[in-house]
N, CA, C and O atoms as a Maestro MAE file, in Angstrom:
{
 s_m_m2io_version
 :::
 2.0.0
}

f_m_ct {
 s_m_title
 :::
 protein
 m_atom[320] {
  # First column is atom index #
  i_m_mmod_type
  r_m_x_coord
  r_m_y_coord
  r_m_z_coord
  i_m_residue_number
  s_m_chain_name
  s_m_pdb_residue_name
  s_m_pdb_atom_name
  i_m_atomic_number
  :::
  1 25 -137.625 -25.650 -145.824 1 A "MET " " N  " 7
  2 3 -138.573 -26.415 -145.052 1 A "MET " " CA " 6
  3 2 -139.971 -26.150 -145.598 1 A "MET " " C  " 6
  4 15 -140.405 -25.006 -145.736 1 A "MET " " O  " 8
  5 25 -140.651 -27.232 -145.901 2 A "ARG " " N  " 7
  6 3 -141.976 -27.128 -146.498 2 A "ARG " " CA " 6
  7 2 -143.041 -27.489 -145.476 2 A "ARG " " C  " 6
  8 15 -142.946 -28.517 -144.807 2 A "ARG " " O  " 8
  9 25 -144.019 -26.672 -145.361 3 A "THR " " N  " 7
  10 3 -145.121 -26.995 -144.448 3 A "THR " " CA " 6
  11 2 -146.357 -27.331 -145.269 3 A "THR " " C  " 6
  12 15 -146.746 -26.596 -146.177 3 A "THR " " O  " 8
  13 25 -146.952 -28.442 -144.930 4 A "GLU " " N  " 7
  14 3 -148.165 -28.863 -145.620 4 A "GLU " " CA " 6
  15 2 -149.374 -28.463 -144.794 4 A "GLU " " C  " 6
  16 15 -149.376 -28.535 -143.565 4 A "GLU " " O  " 8
  17 25 -150.384 -28.046 -145.502 5 A "LYS " " N  " 7
  18 3 -151.617 -27.688 -144.814 5 A "LYS " " CA " 6
  19 2 -152.379 -28.971 -144.494 5 A "LYS " " C  " 6
  20 15 -152.709 -29.742 -145.395 5 A "LYS " " O  " 8
  21 25 -152.651 -29.191 -143.238 6 A "ARG " " N  " 7
  22 3 -153.378 -30.383 -142.803 6 A "ARG " " CA " 6
  23 2 -154.785 -30.002 -142.377 6 A "ARG " " C  " 6
  24 15 -155.042 -28.902 -141.888 6 A "ARG " " O  " 8
  25 25 -155.684 -30.956 -142.583 7 A "GLU " " N  " 7
  26 3 -157.044 -30.741 -142.102 7 A "GLU " " CA " 6
  27 2 -157.050 -30.846 -140.582 7 A "GLU " " C  " 6
  28 15 -156.340 -31.676 -140.015 7 A "GLU " " O  " 8
  29 25 -157.838 -30.021 -139.927 8 A "PRO " " N  " 7
  30 3 -157.881 -30.111 -138.457 8 A "PRO " " CA " 6
  31 2 -158.462 -31.453 -138.016 8 A "PRO " " C  " 6
  32 15 -159.419 -31.958 -138.604 8 A "PRO " " O  " 8
  33 25 -157.871 -32.006 -136.989 9 A "ARG " " N  " 7
  34 3 -158.371 -33.276 -136.446 9 A "ARG " " CA " 6
  35 2 -159.604 -33.008 -135.603 9 A "ARG " " C  " 6
  36 15 -159.659 -32.057 -134.823 9 A "ARG " " O  " 8
  37 25 -160.571 -33.857 -135.781 10 A "THR " " N  " 7
  38 3 -161.774 -33.737 -134.963 10 A "THR " " CA " 6
  39 2 -161.860 -34.949 -134.053 10 A "THR " " C  " 6
  40 15 -161.413 -36.038 -134.410 10 A "THR " " O  " 8
  41 25 -162.420 -34.760 -132.911 11 A "THR " " N  " 7
  42 3 -162.578 -35.877 -131.993 11 A "THR " " CA " 6
  43 2 -163.818 -36.673 -132.356 11 A "THR " " C  " 6
  44 15 -164.788 -36.135 -132.889 11 A "THR " " O  " 8
  45 25 -163.771 -37.950 -132.060 12 A "MET " " N  " 7
  46 3 -164.894 -38.822 -132.352 12 A "MET " " CA " 6
  47 2 -166.049 -38.507 -131.412 12 A "MET " " C  " 6
  48 15 -165.854 -38.280 -130.218 12 A "MET " " O  " 8
  49 25 -167.232 -38.499 -131.962 13 A "LYS " " N  " 7
  50 3 -168.440 -38.244 -131.179 13 A "LYS " " CA " 6
  51 2 -169.310 -39.491 -131.212 13 A "LYS " " C  " 6
  52 15 -169.270 -40.254 -132.178 13 A "LYS " " O  " 8
  53 25 -170.081 -39.698 -130.179 14 A "TYR " " N  " 7
  54 3 -170.969 -40.852 -130.076 14 A "TYR " " CA " 6
  55 2 -172.406 -40.372 -129.923 14 A "TYR " " C  " 6
  56 15 -172.676 -39.408 -129.207 14 A "TYR " " O  " 8
  57 25 -173.326 -41.055 -130.605 15 A "ILE " " N  " 7
  58 3 -174.754 -40.787 -130.455 15 A "ILE " " CA " 6
  59 2 -175.416 -42.105 -130.089 15 A "ILE " " C  " 6
  60 15 -175.284 -43.089 -130.817 15 A "ILE " " O  " 8
  61 25 -176.121 -42.133 -128.977 16 A "PHE " " N  " 7
  62 3 -176.827 -43.334 -128.536 16 A "PHE " " CA " 6
  63 2 -178.318 -43.146 -128.770 16 A "PHE " " C  " 6
  64 15 -178.892 -42.131 -128.375 16 A "PHE " " O  " 8
  65 25 -178.941 -44.124 -129.411 17 A "VAL " " N  " 7
  66 3 -180.392 -44.129 -129.593 17 A "VAL " " CA " 6
  67 2 -180.924 -45.234 -128.699 17 A "VAL " " C  " 6
  68 15 -180.640 -46.409 -128.930 17 A "VAL " " O  " 8
  69 25 -181.691 -44.873 -127.682 18 A "THR " " N  " 7
  70 3 -182.200 -45.855 -126.727 18 A "THR " " CA " 6
  71 2 -183.716 -45.766 -126.663 18 A "THR " " C  " 6
  72 15 -184.316 -44.830 -127.191 18 A "THR " " O  " 8
  73 25 -184.332 -46.747 -126.011 19 A "GLY " " N  " 7
  74 3 -185.778 -46.671 -125.915 19 A "GLY " " CA " 6
  75 2 -186.454 -47.831 -125.248 19 A "GLY " " C  " 6
  76 15 -187.421 -48.353 -125.803 19 A "GLY " " O  " 8
  77 25 -186.020 -48.261 -124.117 20 A "GLY " " N  " 7
  78 3 -186.748 -49.264 -123.350 20 A "GLY " " CA " 6
  79 2 -186.820 -50.629 -123.994 20 A "GLY " " C  " 6
  80 15 -186.029 -50.960 -124.878 20 A "GLY " " O  " 8
  81 25 -187.788 -51.426 -123.536 21 A "VAL " " N  " 7
  82 3 -187.883 -52.819 -123.971 21 A "VAL " " CA " 6
  83 2 -188.977 -53.054 -124.998 21 A "VAL " " C  " 6
  84 15 -189.130 -54.177 -125.479 21 A "VAL " " O  " 8
  85 25 -189.737 -52.034 -125.346 22 A "VAL " " N  " 7
  86 3 -190.851 -52.221 -126.272 22 A "VAL " " CA " 6
  87 2 -190.315 -52.315 -127.694 22 A "VAL " " C  " 6
  88 15 -189.547 -51.461 -128.136 22 A "VAL " " O  " 8
  89 25 -190.727 -53.357 -128.403 23 A "SER " " N  " 7
  90 3 -190.292 -53.561 -129.778 23 A "SER " " CA " 6
  91 2 -191.076 -52.660 -130.725 23 A "SER " " C  " 6
  92 15 -192.171 -52.203 -130.395 23 A "SER " " O  " 8
  93 25 -190.524 -52.414 -131.874 24 A "SER " " N  " 7
  94 3 -191.166 -51.669 -132.969 24 A "SER " " CA " 6
  95 2 -191.455 -50.213 -132.636 24 A "SER " " C  " 6
  96 15 -192.470 -49.670 -133.073 24 A "SER " " O  " 8
  97 25 -190.585 -49.578 -131.876 25 A "LEU " " N  " 7
  98 3 -190.749 -48.151 -131.609 25 A "LEU " " CA " 6
  99 2 -190.134 -47.286 -132.697 25 A "LEU " " C  " 6
  100 15 -190.388 -46.082 -132.747 25 A "LEU " " O  " 8
  101 25 -189.329 -47.879 -133.567 26 A "GLY " " N  " 7
  102 3 -188.673 -47.112 -134.614 26 A "GLY " " CA " 6
  103 2 -187.284 -46.635 -134.245 26 A "GLY " " C  " 6
  104 15 -186.770 -45.700 -134.859 26 A "GLY " " O  " 8
  105 25 -186.658 -47.268 -133.241 27 A "LYS " " N  " 7
  106 3 -185.311 -46.861 -132.833 27 A "LYS " " CA " 6
  107 2 -184.318 -47.083 -133.966 27 A "LYS " " C  " 6
  108 15 -183.455 -46.240 -134.211 27 A "LYS " " O  " 8
  109 25 -184.437 -48.216 -134.659 28 A "GLY " " N  " 7
  110 3 -183.531 -48.504 -135.773 28 A "GLY " " CA " 6
  111 2 -183.729 -47.545 -136.927 28 A "GLY " " C  " 6
  112 15 -182.763 -47.103 -137.548 28 A "GLY " " O  " 8
  113 25 -184.972 -47.224 -137.214 29 A "LEU " " N  " 7
  114 3 -185.273 -46.271 -138.286 29 A "LEU " " CA " 6
  115 2 -184.741 -44.885 -137.939 29 A "LEU " " C  " 6
  116 15 -184.180 -44.201 -138.794 29 A "LEU " " O  " 8
  117 25 -184.914 -44.475 -136.699 30 A "ALA " " N  " 7
  118 3 -184.411 -43.164 -136.272 30 A "ALA " " CA " 6
  119 2 -182.888 -43.115 -136.349 30 A "ALA " " C  " 6
  120 15 -182.321 -42.124 -136.807 30 A "ALA " " O  " 8
  121 25 -182.224 -44.184 -135.901 31 A "ALA " " N  " 7
  122 3 -180.761 -44.215 -135.918 31 A "ALA " " CA " 6
  123 2 -180.226 -44.209 -137.347 31 A "ALA " " C  " 6
  124 15 -179.276 -43.488 -137.651 31 A "ALA " " O  " 8
  125 25 -180.834 -45.011 -138.227 32 A "SER " " N  " 7
  126 3 -180.347 -45.057 -139.608 32 A "SER " " CA " 6
  127 2 -180.631 -43.752 -140.344 32 A "SER " " C  " 6
  128 15 -179.820 -43.322 -141.165 32 A "SER " " O  " 8
  129 25 -181.756 -43.121 -140.069 33 A "SER " " N  " 7
  130 3 -182.061 -41.829 -140.693 33 A "SER " " CA " 6
  131 2 -181.077 -40.758 -140.240 33 A "SER " " C  " 6
  132 15 -180.606 -39.954 -141.044 33 A "SER " " O  " 8
  133 25 -180.777 -40.756 -138.955 34 A "LEU " " N  " 7
  134 3 -179.810 -39.796 -138.426 34 A "LEU " " CA " 6
  135 2 -178.431 -40.030 -139.036 34 A "LEU " " C  " 6
  136 15 -177.734 -39.080 -139.394 34 A "LEU " " O  " 8
  137 25 -178.041 -41.303 -139.153 35 A "GLY " " N  " 7
  138 3 -176.758 -41.624 -139.778 35 A "GLY " " CA " 6
  139 2 -176.689 -41.166 -141.220 35 A "GLY " " C  " 6
  140 15 -175.661 -40.652 -141.661 35 A "GLY " " O  " 8
  141 25 -177.776 -41.346 -141.961 36 A "THR " " N  " 7
  142 3 -177.823 -40.899 -143.354 36 A "THR " " CA " 6
  143 2 -177.689 -39.384 -143.451 36 A "THR " " C  " 6
  144 15 -176.956 -38.878 -144.301 36 A "THR " " O  " 8
  145 25 -178.387 -38.664 -142.590 37 A "LEU " " N  " 7
  146 3 -178.292 -37.201 -142.603 37 A "LEU " " CA " 6
  147 2 -176.873 -36.727 -142.286 37 A "LEU " " C  " 6
  148 15 -176.382 -35.780 -142.900 37 A "LEU " " O  " 8
  149 25 -176.220 -37.381 -141.333 38 A "LEU " " N  " 7
  150 3 -174.848 -36.997 -140.991 38 A "LEU " " CA " 6
  151 2 -173.888 -37.302 -142.136 38 A "LEU " " C  " 6
  152 15 -172.976 -36.522 -142.408 38 A "LEU " " O  " 8
  153 25 -174.092 -38.441 -142.813 39 A "GLU " " N  " 7
  154 3 -173.247 -38.767 -143.967 39 A "GLU " " CA " 6
  155 2 -173.441 -37.759 -145.099 39 A "GLU " " C  " 6
  156 15 -172.479 -37.388 -145.772 39 A "GLU " " O  " 8
  157 25 -174.677 -37.317 -145.309 40 A "LEU " " N  " 7
  158 3 -174.932 -36.314 -146.345 40 A "LEU " " CA " 6
  159 2 -174.238 -34.991 -146.036 40 A "LEU " " C  " 6
  160 15 -173.978 -34.199 -146.942 40 A "LEU " " O  " 8
  161 25 -173.939 -34.750 -144.769 41 A "ARG " " N  " 7
  162 3 -173.192 -33.549 -144.363 41 A "ARG " " CA " 6
  163 2 -171.683 -33.752 -144.462 41 A "ARG " " C  " 6
  164 15 -170.906 -32.859 -144.125 41 A "ARG " " O  " 8
  165 25 -171.270 -34.947 -144.930 42 A "GLY " " N  " 7
  166 3 -169.848 -35.208 -145.122 42 A "GLY " " CA " 6
  167 2 -169.153 -35.863 -143.949 42 A "GLY " " C  " 6
  168 15 -167.927 -35.976 -143.949 42 A "GLY " " O  " 8
  169 25 -169.897 -36.292 -142.957 43 A "LEU " " N  " 7
  170 3 -169.288 -36.936 -141.797 43 A "LEU " " CA " 6
  171 2 -169.187 -38.440 -142.017 43 A "LEU " " C  " 6
  172 15 -169.992 -39.028 -142.739 43 A "LEU " " O  " 8
  173 25 -168.213 -39.041 -141.402 44 A "ARG " " N  " 7
  174 3 -168.057 -40.491 -141.464 44 A "ARG " " CA " 6
  175 2 -168.881 -41.102 -140.336 44 A "ARG " " C  " 6
  176 15 -168.739 -40.718 -139.175 44 A "ARG " " O  " 8
  177 25 -169.739 -42.051 -140.683 45 A "VAL " " N  " 7
  178 3 -170.651 -42.654 -139.719 45 A "VAL " " CA " 6
  179 2 -170.406 -44.151 -139.668 45 A "VAL " " C  " 6
  180 15 -170.300 -44.805 -140.705 45 A "VAL " " O  " 8
  181 25 -170.317 -44.688 -138.474 46 A "ILE " " N  " 7
  182 3 -170.221 -46.132 -138.260 46 A "ILE " " CA " 6
  183 2 -171.367 -46.519 -137.342 46 A "ILE " " C  " 6
  184 15 -171.477 -46.015 -136.224 46 A "ILE " " O  " 8
  185 25 -172.226 -47.420 -137.823 47 A "MET " " N  " 7
  186 3 -173.372 -47.868 -137.024 47 A "MET " " CA " 6
  187 2 -172.973 -49.100 -136.220 47 A "MET " " C  " 6
  188 15 -172.263 -49.971 -136.721 47 A "MET " " O  " 8
  189 25 -173.422 -49.168 -134.993 48 A "GLN " " N  " 7
  190 3 -173.157 -50.312 -134.119 48 A "GLN " " CA " 6
  191 2 -174.424 -50.606 -133.338 48 A "GLN " " C  " 6
  192 15 -174.938 -49.740 -132.631 48 A "GLN " " O  " 8
  193 25 -174.929 -51.828 -133.465 49 A "LYS " " N  " 7
  194 3 -176.099 -52.216 -132.683 49 A "LYS " " CA " 6
  195 2 -175.621 -53.029 -131.481 49 A "LYS " " C  " 6
  196 15 -174.738 -53.878 -131.601 49 A "LYS " " O  " 8
  197 25 -176.207 -52.759 -130.349 50 A "PHE " " N  " 7
  198 3 -175.804 -53.431 -129.117 50 A "PHE " " CA " 6
  199 2 -177.039 -53.980 -128.432 50 A "PHE " " C  " 6
  200 15 -177.966 -53.234 -128.116 50 A "PHE " " O  " 8
  201 25 -177.053 -55.275 -128.204 51 A "ASP " " N  " 7
  202 3 -178.129 -55.923 -127.456 51 A "ASP " " CA " 6
  203 2 -177.560 -56.387 -126.122 51 A "ASP " " C  " 6
  204 15 -176.774 -57.333 -126.089 51 A "ASP " " O  " 8
  205 25 -177.934 -55.751 -125.034 52 A "PRO " " N  " 7
  206 3 -177.336 -56.072 -123.739 52 A "PRO " " CA " 6
  207 2 -177.960 -57.290 -123.063 52 A "PRO " " C  " 6
  208 15 -178.514 -57.180 -121.970 52 A "PRO " " O  " 8
  209 25 -177.873 -58.439 -123.705 53 A "TYR " " N  " 7
  210 3 -178.402 -59.664 -123.110 53 A "TYR " " CA " 6
  211 2 -177.309 -60.301 -122.263 53 A "TYR " " C  " 6
  212 15 -176.508 -61.087 -122.769 53 A "TYR " " O  " 8
  213 25 -177.275 -59.974 -121.006 54 A "LEU " " N  " 7
  214 3 -176.299 -60.561 -120.104 54 A "LEU " " CA " 6
  215 2 -176.956 -61.732 -119.389 54 A "LEU " " C  " 6
  216 15 -177.880 -61.544 -118.598 54 A "LEU " " O  " 8
  217 25 -176.483 -62.921 -119.665 55 A "ASN " " N  " 7
  218 3 -177.017 -64.152 -119.068 55 A "ASN " " CA " 6
  219 2 -178.489 -64.370 -119.419 55 A "ASN " " C  " 6
  220 15 -179.208 -65.025 -118.664 55 A "ASN " " O  " 8
  221 25 -178.943 -63.838 -120.541 56 A "ILE " " N  " 7
  222 3 -180.322 -64.023 -120.991 56 A "ILE " " CA " 6
  223 2 -180.290 -64.477 -122.442 56 A "ILE " " C  " 6
  224 15 -179.550 -63.926 -123.257 56 A "ILE " " O  " 8
  225 25 -181.081 -65.464 -122.753 57 A "ASP " " N  " 7
  226 3 -181.207 -65.948 -124.116 57 A "ASP " " CA " 6
  227 2 -182.405 -65.243 -124.746 57 A "ASP " " C  " 6
  228 15 -183.517 -65.402 -124.244 57 A "ASP " " O  " 8
  229 25 -182.233 -64.466 -125.827 58 A "PRO " " N  " 7
  230 3 -183.368 -63.740 -126.392 58 A "PRO " " CA " 6
  231 2 -184.481 -64.658 -126.882 58 A "PRO " " C  " 6
  232 15 -185.621 -64.216 -127.024 58 A "PRO " " O  " 8
  233 25 -184.175 -65.928 -127.143 59 A "GLY " " N  " 7
  234 3 -185.203 -66.857 -127.595 59 A "GLY " " CA " 6
  235 2 -186.200 -67.218 -126.517 59 A "GLY " " C  " 6
  236 15 -187.295 -67.687 -126.825 59 A "GLY " " O  " 8
  237 25 -185.845 -67.009 -125.249 60 A "THR " " N  " 7
  238 3 -186.748 -67.344 -124.147 60 A "THR " " CA " 6
  239 2 -187.501 -66.126 -123.612 60 A "THR " " C  " 6
  240 15 -188.290 -66.251 -122.676 60 A "THR " " O  " 8
  241 25 -187.266 -64.968 -124.190 61 A "MET " " N  " 7
  242 3 -187.945 -63.756 -123.732 61 A "MET " " CA " 6
  243 2 -189.325 -63.651 -124.370 61 A "MET " " C  " 6
  244 15 -189.588 -64.273 -125.400 61 A "MET " " O  " 8
  245 25 -190.192 -62.874 -123.765 62 A "ASN " " N  " 7
  246 3 -191.528 -62.636 -124.282 62 A "ASN " " CA " 6
  247 2 -191.423 -61.868 -125.600 62 A "ASN " " C  " 6
  248 15 -190.825 -60.792 -125.626 62 A "ASN " " O  " 8
  249 25 -191.991 -62.393 -126.708 63 A "PRO " " N  " 7
  250 3 -191.855 -61.702 -127.997 63 A "PRO " " CA " 6
  251 2 -192.528 -60.332 -128.037 63 A "PRO " " C  " 6
  252 15 -192.161 -59.499 -128.866 63 A "PRO " " O  " 8
  253 25 -193.500 -60.079 -127.167 64 A "TYR " " N  " 7
  254 3 -194.123 -58.755 -127.134 64 A "TYR " " CA " 6
  255 2 -193.188 -57.715 -126.527 64 A "TYR " " C  " 6
  256 15 -193.290 -56.528 -126.838 64 A "TYR " " O  " 8
  257 25 -192.289 -58.151 -125.672 65 A "GLU " " N  " 7
  258 3 -191.313 -57.239 -125.077 65 A "GLU " " CA " 6
  259 2 -190.071 -57.109 -125.935 65 A "GLU " " C  " 6
  260 15 -189.361 -56.107 -125.853 65 A "GLU " " O  " 8
  261 25 -189.803 -58.108 -126.756 66 A "HIS " " N  " 7
  262 3 -188.524 -58.164 -127.436 66 A "HIS " " CA " 6
  263 2 -188.637 -58.089 -128.946 66 A "HIS " " C  " 6
  264 15 -187.818 -57.423 -129.579 66 A "HIS " " O  " 8
  265 25 -189.602 -58.733 -129.538 67 A "GLY " " N  " 7
  266 3 -189.695 -58.806 -130.990 67 A "GLY " " CA " 6
  267 2 -189.294 -60.184 -131.487 67 A "GLY " " C  " 6
  268 15 -189.013 -61.084 -130.695 67 A "GLY " " O  " 8
  269 25 -189.269 -60.341 -132.792 68 A "GLU " " N  " 7
  270 3 -188.980 -61.640 -133.386 68 A "GLU " " CA " 6
  271 2 -187.501 -61.981 -133.244 68 A "GLU " " C  " 6
  272 15 -186.638 -61.115 -133.391 68 A "GLU " " O  " 8
  273 25 -187.215 -63.250 -132.957 69 A "VAL " " N  " 7
  274 3 -185.846 -63.724 -132.773 69 A "VAL " " CA " 6
  275 2 -185.441 -64.534 -133.993 69 A "VAL " " C  " 6
  276 15 -186.222 -65.339 -134.500 69 A "VAL " " O  " 8
  277 25 -184.223 -64.321 -134.459 70 A "TYR " " N  " 7
  278 3 -183.675 -65.050 -135.602 70 A "TYR " " CA " 6
  279 2 -182.503 -65.892 -135.125 70 A "TYR " " C  " 6
  280 15 -181.640 -65.413 -134.389 70 A "TYR " " O  " 8
  281 25 -182.478 -67.159 -135.552 71 A "VAL " " N  " 7
  282 3 -181.376 -68.055 -135.219 71 A "VAL " " CA " 6
  283 2 -180.432 -68.085 -136.413 71 A "VAL " " C  " 6
  284 15 -180.851 -68.399 -137.527 71 A "VAL " " O  " 8
  285 25 -179.167 -67.763 -136.191 72 A "LEU " " N  " 7
  286 3 -178.169 -67.716 -137.248 72 A "LEU " " CA " 6
  287 2 -177.602 -69.103 -137.519 72 A "LEU " " C  " 6
  288 15 -177.856 -70.042 -136.765 72 A "LEU " " O  " 8
  289 25 -176.834 -69.228 -138.595 73 A "ASP " " N  " 7
  290 3 -176.253 -70.517 -138.979 73 A "ASP " " CA " 6
  291 2 -175.366 -71.110 -137.884 73 A "ASP " " C  " 6
  292 15 -175.290 -72.331 -137.745 73 A "ASP " " O  " 8
  293 25 -174.700 -70.260 -137.112 74 A "ASP " " N  " 7
  294 3 -173.815 -70.764 -136.058 74 A "ASP " " CA " 6
  295 2 -174.544 -71.020 -134.741 74 A "ASP " " C  " 6
  296 15 -173.913 -71.368 -133.743 74 A "ASP " " O  " 8
  297 25 -175.878 -70.849 -134.728 75 A "GLY " " N  " 7
  298 3 -176.659 -71.113 -133.529 75 A "GLY " " CA " 6
  299 2 -176.912 -69.894 -132.665 75 A "GLY " " C  " 6
  300 15 -177.699 -69.959 -131.721 75 A "GLY " " O  " 8
  301 25 -176.259 -68.780 -132.972 76 A "ALA " " N  " 7
  302 3 -176.476 -67.555 -132.201 76 A "ALA " " CA " 6
  303 2 -177.871 -67.010 -132.487 76 A "ALA " " C  " 6
  304 15 -178.404 -67.193 -133.582 76 A "ALA " " O  " 8
  305 25 -178.454 -66.343 -131.505 77 A "GLU " " N  " 7
  306 3 -179.787 -65.762 -131.659 77 A "GLU " " CA " 6
  307 2 -179.688 -64.248 -131.613 77 A "GLU " " C  " 6
  308 15 -178.925 -63.683 -130.829 77 A "GLU " " O  " 8
  309 25 -180.467 -63.604 -132.461 78 A "THR " " N  " 7
  310 3 -180.456 -62.145 -132.527 78 A "THR " " CA " 6
  311 2 -181.818 -61.642 -132.959 78 A "THR " " C  " 6
  312 15 -182.683 -62.430 -133.343 78 A "THR " " O  " 8
  313 25 -182.012 -60.351 -132.900 79 A "ASP " " N  " 7
  314 3 -183.231 -59.740 -133.424 79 A "ASP " " CA " 6
  315 2 -182.834 -58.655 -134.407 79 A "ASP " " C  " 6
  316 15 -181.653 -58.355 -134.581 79 A "ASP " " O  " 8
  317 25 -183.826 -58.077 -135.039 80 A "LEU " " N  " 7
  318 3 -183.549 -56.981 -135.971 80 A "LEU " " CA " 6
  319 2 -183.930 -55.712 -135.351 80 A "LEU " " C  " 6
  320 15 -183.781 -54.656 -135.964 80 A "LEU " " O  " 8
  :::
 }
 m_bond[319] {
  # First column is bond index #
  i_m_from
  i_m_to
  i_m_order
  :::
  1 1 2 1
  2 2 3 1
  3 3 4 2
  4 3 5 1
  5 5 6 1
  6 6 7 1
  7 7 8 2
  8 7 9 1
  9 9 10 1
  10 10 11 1
  11 11 12 2
  12 11 13 1
  13 13 14 1
  14 14 15 1
  15 15 16 2
  16 15 17 1
  17 17 18 1
  18 18 19 1
  19 19 20 2
  20 19 21 1
  21 21 22 1
  22 22 23 1
  23 23 24 2
  24 23 25 1
  25 25 26 1
  26 26 27 1
  27 27 28 2
  28 27 29 1
  29 29 30 1
  30 30 31 1
  31 31 32 2
  32 31 33 1
  33 33 34 1
  34 34 35 1
  35 35 36 2
  36 35 37 1
  37 37 38 1
  38 38 39 1
  39 39 40 2
  40 39 41 1
  41 41 42 1
  42 42 43 1
  43 43 44 2
  44 43 45 1
  45 45 46 1
  46 46 47 1
  47 47 48 2
  48 47 49 1
  49 49 50 1
  50 50 51 1
  51 51 52 2
  52 51 53 1
  53 53 54 1
  54 54 55 1
  55 55 56 2
  56 55 57 1
  57 57 58 1
  58 58 59 1
  59 59 60 2
  60 59 61 1
  61 61 62 1
  62 62 63 1
  63 63 64 2
  64 63 65 1
  65 65 66 1
  66 66 67 1
  67 67 68 2
  68 67 69 1
  69 69 70 1
  70 70 71 1
  71 71 72 2
  72 71 73 1
  73 73 74 1
  74 74 75 1
  75 75 76 2
  76 75 77 1
  77 77 78 1
  78 78 79 1
  79 79 80 2
  80 79 81 1
  81 81 82 1
  82 82 83 1
  83 83 84 2
  84 83 85 1
  85 85 86 1
  86 86 87 1
  87 87 88 2
  88 87 89 1
  89 89 90 1
  90 90 91 1
  91 91 92 2
  92 91 93 1
  93 93 94 1
  94 94 95 1
  95 95 96 2
  96 95 97 1
  97 97 98 1
  98 98 99 1
  99 99 100 2
  100 99 101 1
  101 101 102 1
  102 102 103 1
  103 103 104 2
  104 103 105 1
  105 105 106 1
  106 106 107 1
  107 107 108 2
  108 107 109 1
  109 109 110 1
  110 110 111 1
  111 111 112 2
  112 111 113 1
  113 113 114 1
  114 114 115 1
  115 115 116 2
  116 115 117 1
  117 117 118 1
  118 118 119 1
  119 119 120 2
  120 119 121 1
  121 121 122 1
  122 122 123 1
  123 123 124 2
  124 123 125 1
  125 125 126 1
  126 126 127 1
  127 127 128 2
  128 127 129 1
  129 129 130 1
  130 130 131 1
  131 131 132 2
  132 131 133 1
  133 133 134 1
  134 134 135 1
  135 135 136 2
  136 135 137 1
  137 137 138 1
  138 138 139 1
  139 139 140 2
  140 139 141 1
  141 141 142 1
  142 142 143 1
  143 143 144 2
  144 143 145 1
  145 145 146 1
  146 146 147 1
  147 147 148 2
  148 147 149 1
  149 149 150 1
  150 150 151 1
  151 151 152 2
  152 151 153 1
  153 153 154 1
  154 154 155 1
  155 155 156 2
  156 155 157 1
  157 157 158 1
  158 158 159 1
  159 159 160 2
  160 159 161 1
  161 161 162 1
  162 162 163 1
  163 163 164 2
  164 163 165 1
  165 165 166 1
  166 166 167 1
  167 167 168 2
  168 167 169 1
  169 169 170 1
  170 170 171 1
  171 171 172 2
  172 171 173 1
  173 173 174 1
  174 174 175 1
  175 175 176 2
  176 175 177 1
  177 177 178 1
  178 178 179 1
  179 179 180 2
  180 179 181 1
  181 181 182 1
  182 182 183 1
  183 183 184 2
  184 183 185 1
  185 185 186 1
  186 186 187 1
  187 187 188 2
  188 187 189 1
  189 189 190 1
  190 190 191 1
  191 191 192 2
  192 191 193 1
  193 193 194 1
  194 194 195 1
  195 195 196 2
  196 195 197 1
  197 197 198 1
  198 198 199 1
  199 199 200 2
  200 199 201 1
  201 201 202 1
  202 202 203 1
  203 203 204 2
  204 203 205 1
  205 205 206 1
  206 206 207 1
  207 207 208 2
  208 207 209 1
  209 209 210 1
  210 210 211 1
  211 211 212 2
  212 211 213 1
  213 213 214 1
  214 214 215 1
  215 215 216 2
  216 215 217 1
  217 217 218 1
  218 218 219 1
  219 219 220 2
  220 219 221 1
  221 221 222 1
  222 222 223 1
  223 223 224 2
  224 223 225 1
  225 225 226 1
  226 226 227 1
  227 227 228 2
  228 227 229 1
  229 229 230 1
  230 230 231 1
  231 231 232 2
  232 231 233 1
  233 233 234 1
  234 234 235 1
  235 235 236 2
  236 235 237 1
  237 237 238 1
  238 238 239 1
  239 239 240 2
  240 239 241 1
  241 241 242 1
  242 242 243 1
  243 243 244 2
  244 243 245 1
  245 245 246 1
  246 246 247 1
  247 247 248 2
  248 247 249 1
  249 249 250 1
  250 250 251 1
  251 251 252 2
  252 251 253 1
  253 253 254 1
  254 254 255 1
  255 255 256 2
  256 255 257 1
  257 257 258 1
  258 258 259 1
  259 259 260 2
  260 259 261 1
  261 261 262 1
  262 262 263 1
  263 263 264 2
  264 263 265 1
  265 265 266 1
  266 266 267 1
  267 267 268 2
  268 267 269 1
  269 269 270 1
  270 270 271 1
  271 271 272 2
  272 271 273 1
  273 273 274 1
  274 274 275 1
  275 275 276 2
  276 275 277 1
  277 277 278 1
  278 278 279 1
  279 279 280 2
  280 279 281 1
  281 281 282 1
  282 282 283 1
  283 283 284 2
  284 283 285 1
  285 285 286 1
  286 286 287 1
  287 287 288 2
  288 287 289 1
  289 289 290 1
  290 290 291 1
  291 291 292 2
  292 291 293 1
  293 293 294 1
  294 294 295 1
  295 295 296 2
  296 295 297 1
  297 297 298 1
  298 298 299 1
  299 299 300 2
  300 299 301 1
  301 301 302 1
  302 302 303 1
  303 303 304 2
  304 303 305 1
  305 305 306 1
  306 306 307 1
  307 307 308 2
  308 307 309 1
  309 309 310 1
  310 310 311 1
  311 311 312 2
  312 311 313 1
  313 313 314 1
  314 314 315 1
  315 315 316 2
  316 315 317 1
  317 317 318 1
  318 318 319 1
  319 319 320 2
  :::
 }
}
């Protein structure tokens, strides 16, 4: 009977970067920098952006609260 040495399984961890409704605070820059640092340490990183627009069209929101809106080819609206 042969036993193979396996790497220990690690549980998935989540990191949330949040910051209110003010645009251009650097939340995206902070999240991407943190992801890069974790990848340099050998960890697998998956980035996910979430815009919680429930029953709200980002195109009708105040641009000072939200930032610039981009309309995609399929008509969906998003920001960066």
